[in-house]
C-alpha atoms as a printed R data frame, in Angstrom:
    type eleno elety resid chain resno       x       y       z
1   ATOM     1    CA   MET     A     1 100.931  -9.905  -5.370
2   ATOM     2    CA   ASN     A     2  97.664 -11.804  -5.023
3   ATOM     3    CA   SER     A     3  95.010 -10.183  -7.030
4   ATOM     4    CA   ARG     A     4  91.147 -11.970  -7.484
5   ATOM     5    CA   ILE     A     5  89.513 -11.643 -10.830
6   ATOM     6    CA   GLU     A     6  85.829 -11.462  -9.414
7   ATOM     7    CA   THR     A     7  83.232 -12.684 -11.827
8   ATOM     8    CA   GLN     A     8  79.950 -11.591 -12.081
9   ATOM     9    CA   LYS     A     9  76.974 -13.289 -11.026
10  ATOM    10    CA   GLY     A    10  73.875 -12.517 -12.634
11  ATOM    11    CA   PHE     A    11  72.593  -9.515 -15.176
12  ATOM    12    CA   THR     A    12  72.721  -6.073 -14.534
13  ATOM    13    CA   LEU     A    13  70.411  -3.384 -14.666
14  ATOM    14    CA   LEU     A    14  70.618  -2.309 -18.023
15  ATOM    15    CA   GLU     A    15  70.569  -6.167 -19.443
16  ATOM    16    CA   ILE     A    16  67.555  -6.591 -17.756
17  ATOM    17    CA   LEU     A    17  65.615  -3.216 -18.862
18  ATOM    18    CA   ILE     A    18  67.035  -3.760 -22.777
19  ATOM    19    CA   ALA     A    19  65.955  -7.540 -22.391
20  ATOM    20    CA   VAL     A    20  62.229  -6.040 -21.328
21  ATOM    21    CA   ALA     A    21  62.249  -3.560 -23.903
22  ATOM    22    CA   ILE     A    22  62.820  -6.159 -26.593
23  ATOM    23    CA   PHE     A    23  60.086  -8.492 -25.343
24  ATOM    24    CA   LEU     A    24  57.683  -5.424 -25.717
25  ATOM    25    CA   LEU     A    25  58.342  -4.131 -28.805
26  ATOM    26    CA   ILE     A    26  57.951  -8.502 -30.026
27  ATOM    27    CA   ILE     A    27  54.780  -8.766 -27.906
28  ATOM    28    CA   THR     A    28  53.181  -5.563 -29.630
29  ATOM    29    CA   ILE     A    29  54.352  -6.407 -33.538
30  ATOM    30    CA   ALA     A    30  52.312  -9.778 -32.665
31  ATOM    31    CA   SER     A    31  49.348  -8.588 -30.929
32  ATOM    32    CA   VAL     A    32  48.345  -6.104 -34.203
33  ATOM    33    CA   SER     A    33  49.619  -9.051 -36.295
34  ATOM    34    CA   TYR     A    34  47.012 -10.881 -34.326
35  ATOM    35    CA   ARG     A    35  44.205  -8.431 -34.517
36  ATOM    36    CA   SER     A    36  44.325  -7.848 -38.222
37  ATOM    37    CA   PHE     A    37  44.446 -11.751 -38.197
38  ATOM    38    CA   THR     A    38  40.986 -12.156 -36.426
39  ATOM    39    CA   ASP     A    39  39.678  -9.505 -38.037
40  ATOM    40    CA   ASP     A    40  40.234 -11.118 -41.735
41  ATOM    41    CA   THR     A    41  39.141 -14.577 -40.189
42  ATOM    42    CA   ASN     A    42  35.278 -12.690 -38.201
43  ATOM    43    CA   SER     A    43  35.033 -11.200 -41.778
44  ATOM    44    CA   ARG     A    44  35.448 -14.677 -44.068
45  ATOM    45    CA   ALA     A    45  32.940 -16.695 -41.382
46  ATOM    46    CA   ALA     A    46  30.777 -14.782 -41.073
47  ATOM    47    CA   SER     A    47  30.769 -14.548 -44.804
48  ATOM    48    CA   SER     A    48  30.678 -18.233 -45.698
49  ATOM    49    CA   ASP     A    49  28.379 -18.483 -43.239
50  ATOM    50    CA   LEU     A    50  26.058 -16.269 -45.125
51  ATOM    51    CA   HIS     A    51  27.021 -17.668 -48.302
52  ATOM    52    CA   SER     A    52  26.303 -21.390 -47.297
53  ATOM    53    CA   SER     A    53  22.710 -20.056 -45.957
54  ATOM    54    CA   LEU     A    54  22.125 -18.795 -49.528
55  ATOM    55    CA   VAL     A    55  22.838 -21.866 -51.777
56  ATOM    56    CA   LEU     A    56  20.885 -23.751 -48.984
57  ATOM    57    CA   ALA     A    57  17.918 -21.252 -49.591
58  ATOM    58    CA   ARG     A    58  18.098 -21.503 -53.009
59  ATOM    59    CA   ILE     A    59  18.356 -25.847 -53.319
60  ATOM    60    CA   GLU     A    60  15.296 -25.533 -51.074
61  ATOM    61    CA   ALA     A    61  13.086 -23.550 -52.828
62  ATOM    62    CA   ILE     A    62  14.161 -25.811 -56.010
63  ATOM    63    CA   LYS     A    63  13.346 -28.795 -54.002
64  ATOM    64    CA   ARG     A    64  10.269 -27.487 -52.296
65  ATOM    65    CA   GLY     A    65   8.881 -26.073 -55.577
66  ATOM    66    CA   GLY     A    66   8.171 -22.649 -53.405
67  ATOM    67    CA   TRP     A    67   9.417 -19.248 -52.508
68  ATOM    68    CA   VAL     A    68  12.353 -19.801 -49.901
69  ATOM    69    CA   ARG     A    69  13.221 -16.442 -47.807
70  ATOM    70    CA   VAL     A    70  16.155 -15.727 -46.346
71  ATOM    71    CA   CYS     A    71  15.897 -13.017 -43.821
72  ATOM    72    CA   GLY     A    72  17.887 -10.920 -41.088
73  ATOM    73    CA   SER     A    73  16.763 -11.484 -37.739
74  ATOM    74    CA   ASP     A    74  17.831 -10.086 -34.796
75  ATOM    75    CA   ASN     A    75  16.581 -12.876 -32.143
76  ATOM    76    CA   GLY     A    76  16.213 -16.071 -34.395
77  ATOM    77    CA   ASP     A    77  11.993 -15.476 -34.378
78  ATOM    78    CA   ASP     A    78  11.040 -13.317 -37.247
79  ATOM    79    CA   CYS     A    79  11.925 -11.175 -39.434
80  ATOM    80    CA   ASN     A    80  12.969  -8.098 -37.789
81  ATOM    81    CA   SER     A    81  15.951  -6.390 -38.891
82  ATOM    82    CA   GLY     A    82  18.955  -6.159 -41.321
83  ATOM    83    CA   PHE     A    83  21.562  -9.160 -41.328
84  ATOM    84    CA   GLY     A    84  23.481  -7.509 -38.555
85  ATOM    85    CA   GLU     A    85  22.594 -10.042 -36.286
86  ATOM    86    CA   GLY     A    86  21.692 -13.080 -37.778
87  ATOM    87    CA   TRP     A    87  19.129 -14.390 -39.812
88  ATOM    88    CA   ILE     A    88  16.547 -17.504 -40.546
89  ATOM    89    CA   VAL     A    89  15.560 -19.361 -43.577
90  ATOM    90    CA   TYR     A    90  12.238 -20.500 -44.063
91  ATOM    91    CA   HIS     A    91   9.946 -21.995 -46.684
92  ATOM    92    CA   ASP     A    92   7.278 -19.322 -47.783
93  ATOM    93    CA   LYS     A    93   4.576 -21.781 -47.995
94  ATOM    94    CA   ASN     A    94   1.711 -18.906 -48.173
95  ATOM    95    CA   ASN     A    95   3.534 -16.788 -50.516
96  ATOM    96    CA   ASP     A    96   3.249 -13.361 -47.939
97  ATOM    97    CA   GLY     A    97   6.509 -12.412 -46.801
98  ATOM    98    CA   VAL     A    98   6.245 -12.559 -43.225
99  ATOM    99    CA   PHE     A    99   7.387 -15.990 -40.949
100 ATOM   100    CA   ASP     A   100   4.155 -17.286 -39.306
101 ATOM   101    CA   ASN     A   101   2.973 -20.740 -38.079
102 ATOM   102    CA   GLN     A   102   1.952 -21.951 -41.957
103 ATOM   103    CA   ASP     A   103   5.604 -21.611 -42.742
104 ATOM   104    CA   ALA     A   104   8.086 -23.840 -42.478
105 ATOM   105    CA   PHE     A   105  11.223 -23.511 -40.535
106 ATOM   106    CA   ILE     A   106  14.575 -24.592 -42.227
107 ATOM   107    CA   LYS     A   107  17.659 -22.819 -40.530
108 ATOM   108    CA   ARG     A   108  18.479 -20.162 -37.936
109 ATOM   109    CA   GLU     A   109  22.462 -18.620 -38.080
110 ATOM   110    CA   GLU     A   110  23.224 -16.186 -35.224
111 ATOM   111    CA   ILE     A   111  26.733 -13.761 -35.351
112 ATOM   112    CA   ASN     A   112  28.201 -11.804 -32.790
113 ATOM   113    CA   SER     A   113  28.037  -8.325 -34.545
114 ATOM   114    CA   ALA     A   114  30.727  -7.531 -32.170
115 ATOM   115    CA   LYS     A   115  32.521  -9.063 -34.598
116 ATOM   116    CA   VAL     A   116  31.911  -8.254 -37.557
117 ATOM   117    CA   ASN     A   117  29.703  -6.145 -40.069
118 ATOM   118    CA   LEU     A   118  27.576  -7.755 -42.329
119 ATOM   119    CA   SER     A   119  25.081  -5.919 -44.958
120 ATOM   120    CA   LEU     A   120  23.110  -6.421 -47.908
121 ATOM   121    CA   ALA     A   121  22.464  -4.019 -50.227
122 ATOM   122    CA   THR     A   122  21.060  -4.117 -53.549
123 ATOM   123    CA   GLU     A   123  22.465  -2.472 -57.341
124 ATOM   124    CA   ASP     A   124  21.522   1.216 -56.237
125 ATOM   125    CA   GLY     A   125  22.680   0.895 -52.734
126 ATOM   126    CA   ALA     A   126  19.392   0.217 -50.587
127 ATOM   127    CA   ALA     A   127  19.469  -2.018 -47.541
128 ATOM   128    CA   LEU     A   128  17.928  -5.649 -48.331
129 ATOM   129    CA   ASN     A   129  16.359  -7.348 -45.344
130 ATOM   130    CA   SER     A   130  15.808 -10.065 -46.862
131 ATOM   131    CA   VAL     A   131  16.613 -12.657 -50.146
132 ATOM   132    CA   ASP     A   132  13.951 -14.443 -51.636
133 ATOM   133    CA   PHE     A   133  14.186 -17.633 -53.917
134 ATOM   134    CA   ASN     A   134  11.282 -18.811 -56.399
135 ATOM   135    CA   TYR     A   135  10.963 -22.496 -57.319
136 ATOM   136    CA   ARG     A   136  13.617 -22.495 -60.234
137 ATOM   137    CA   GLY     A   137  16.408 -21.122 -57.443
138 ATOM   138    CA   PHE     A   138  15.579 -17.095 -59.312
139 ATOM   139    CA   THR     A   139  15.942 -14.202 -56.814
140 ATOM   140    CA   MET     A   140  13.615 -11.087 -57.762
141 ATOM   141    CA   GLN     A   141  16.545  -8.513 -57.003
142 ATOM   142    CA   SER     A   142  20.954  -8.974 -57.154
143 ATOM   143    CA   ALA     A   143  22.448  -7.737 -54.157
144 ATOM   144    CA   ALA     A   144  25.840  -6.773 -52.551
145 ATOM   145    CA   ILE     A   145  26.614  -8.667 -49.818
146 ATOM   146    CA   THR     A   146  29.860  -7.395 -47.585
147 ATOM   147    CA   ALA     A   147  31.359  -8.812 -44.515
148 ATOM   148    CA   ALA     A   148  33.556  -6.138 -42.737
149 ATOM   149    CA   LYS     A   149  35.987  -5.902 -39.656
150 ATOM   150    CA   GLY     A   150  38.409  -3.335 -39.440
151 ATOM   151    CA   ASN     A   151  40.542  -3.044 -42.268
152 ATOM   152    CA   PHE     A   152  39.389  -6.339 -43.840
153 ATOM   153    CA   GLU     A   153  36.111  -6.943 -46.072
154 ATOM   154    CA   GLN     A   154  34.769  -9.812 -47.871
155 ATOM   155    CA   ARG     A   155  32.308  -9.458 -50.336
156 ATOM   156    CA   LEU     A   156  29.763 -11.565 -52.396
157 ATOM   157    CA   ASP     A   157  27.655 -10.912 -54.864
158 ATOM   158    CA   LEU     A   158  24.193 -12.348 -55.706
159 ATOM   159    CA   ASN     A   159  23.074 -12.075 -59.101
160 ATOM   160    CA   ARG     A   160  19.152 -12.749 -60.211
161 ATOM   161    CA   ILE     A   161  19.649 -16.631 -61.192
162 ATOM   162    CA   GLY     A   162  20.875 -17.153 -58.033
163 ATOM   163    CA   ARG     A   163  24.575 -17.370 -58.769
164 ATOM   164    CA   ILE     A   164  26.745 -16.536 -55.452
165 ATOM   165    CA   VAL     A   165  30.270 -15.103 -56.170
166 ATOM   166    CA   SER     A   166  32.890 -14.402 -54.103
167 ATOM   167    CA   ARG     A   167  34.696 -11.181 -54.668
């Protein structure tokens, strides 16, 4: 008797289904990890950007010998909102609390509110739309700054002497 053993070429349907299931499981785990990574990165980036703007405002207030304000702005041209869309930094030469043509523009920063929720509040929880630094680099009120996205939150605390601490 002459029997031939035929070798199998290719994969069976069951093997392909198992490979696809394992691949989909790995992709699902990776996408959840990637989402967490981007949420954490976005909250840290917004917090870092605001931190650098506050430090700049403090330095400029001391250097210029007057009031420098960081205020929320949704269009980058005036102080008209909270910090959720962005902010501007300017030297308030006439100390009227309004950004006008007499004031010196210093910096504009825009953030994508879909990527992160940024808020400032006083010690008693009232929302802040601006932070002012005087000629000594001090502020009029302490503030808690929170940048949050998903399960991630980055917090900064600003005290009255102008010191910013990351939590």
